C-alpha positions as CSV (number, residue, x, y, z in Angstrom):
1,M,4.6,42.5,-12.3
2,K,1.6,41.1,-10.5
3,I,-0.1,40.3,-13.8
4,I,3.0,38.3,-14.9
5,I,3.1,36.3,-11.7
6,L,-0.6,35.6,-11.8
7,A,-0.3,34.4,-15.4
8,I,2.6,32.1,-14.5
9,I,0.6,30.6,-11.6
10,S,-2.5,30.2,-13.7
11,A,-0.5,28.4,-16.5
12,L,1.2,26.1,-14.0
13,S,-2.1,25.1,-12.3
14,L,-3.7,24.4,-15.7
15,S,-0.9,22.2,-16.8
16,A,-0.8,20.1,-13.6
17,I,-2.2,16.7,-13.8
18,S,-4.2,15.6,-10.8
19,M,-4.0,12.2,-9.1
20,N,-7.6,11.7,-10.1
21,D,-6.6,12.2,-13.8
22,I,-3.8,9.7,-13.4
23,A,-6.0,7.2,-11.7
24,R,-8.8,7.6,-14.3
25,T,-6.3,7.0,-17.1
26,Q,-5.0,3.9,-15.4
27,L,-8.5,2.6,-14.7
28,D,-9.8,3.3,-18.2
29,D,-9.4,-0.3,-19.6
30,T,-10.9,-1.8,-16.4
31,L,-14.1,0.2,-15.9
32,N,-17.3,0.1,-17.9
33,D,-17.3,3.9,-18.4
34,S,-14.3,5.7,-17.0
35,R,-15.6,9.1,-18.1
36,T,-18.5,8.9,-15.6
37,A,-16.7,7.0,-12.9
38,R,-16.5,8.8,-9.6
39,L,-13.2,8.7,-7.7
40,K,-12.5,9.6,-4.1
41,E,-9.7,9.3,-1.5
42,V,-7.1,9.0,-4.3
43,K,-3.6,9.2,-3.0
44,Y,-0.1,7.9,-3.5
45,G,0.5,4.6,-1.8
46,N,3.1,3.7,0.7
47,T,6.2,2.2,-0.8
48,E,9.8,1.9,0.2
49,I,10.8,0.3,-3.1
50,K,12.5,2.7,-5.4
51,G,10.8,3.0,-8.8
52,L,7.5,1.4,-7.5
53,E,4.5,3.6,-8.3
54,V,1.4,3.0,-6.2
55,L,-1.9,4.8,-6.4
56,C,-4.8,4.0,-4.0
57,G,-8.4,5.1,-3.7
58,K,-12.1,4.3,-4.2
59,V,-14.0,4.2,-7.5
60,N,-17.7,4.1,-8.2
61,D,-18.3,2.8,-11.7
62,K,-21.6,2.3,-13.7
63,N,-22.7,-1.2,-14.5
64,T,-24.0,-2.3,-17.9
65,Y,-27.4,-0.9,-17.1
66,G,-26.0,2.5,-16.4
67,A,-26.5,2.5,-12.6
68,Y,-23.7,3.2,-10.2
69,E,-22.5,0.1,-8.3
70,G,-21.1,1.7,-5.2
71,F,-17.6,2.6,-4.2
72,K,-14.9,-0.1,-4.4
73,K,-11.3,0.2,-3.2
74,F,-8.6,0.1,-5.8
75,V,-4.8,-0.1,-5.8
76,I,-2.7,0.5,-8.9
77,I,0.9,-0.8,-8.7
78,N,3.1,0.1,-11.7
79,K,0.0,0.5,-13.9
80,N,-1.3,-2.9,-12.8
81,V,-5.0,-2.2,-11.7
82,N,-6.5,-4.2,-8.9
83,I,-10.2,-3.4,-7.9
84,D,-11.9,-5.0,-4.8
85,N,-14.7,-7.2,-6.1
86,N,-16.3,-7.4,-2.6
87,K,-15.7,-11.1,-2.4
88,S,-13.3,-12.8,-0.1
89,N,-10.1,-11.8,-2.0
90,S,-7.1,-12.2,0.3
91,I,-4.7,-11.3,-2.6
92,F,-6.4,-7.9,-3.1
93,E,-6.5,-7.2,0.7
94,V,-2.8,-7.9,1.1
95,K,-2.0,-5.6,-1.8
96,Y,-4.3,-2.9,-0.5
97,N,-3.3,-3.2,3.2
98,S,0.4,-3.2,2.5
99,N,0.4,-0.3,0.1
100,C,-2.5,1.9,1.0
101,K,-2.8,2.1,4.8
């Protein structure tokens, strides 16, 4: 009986998709090399609108020379990717602050 329960738990944990996997898939077209991108603090965002999917976190992507650029905040709203470009970007800040805090 214990073996059956352990087998079921193992199968469920292997089939589960993590938030990092979801974020990496969504970020794929935006990043230089999504396979090597480092993600942290990935979480579901705050939303009170039914059907709105929000994912927030930080991503460290490689530049065209192959060096990591440093972690940047991102917010994905219904598969629409927004990454902080470290410039004065009030639109990004509004999206991030209203969905990710």
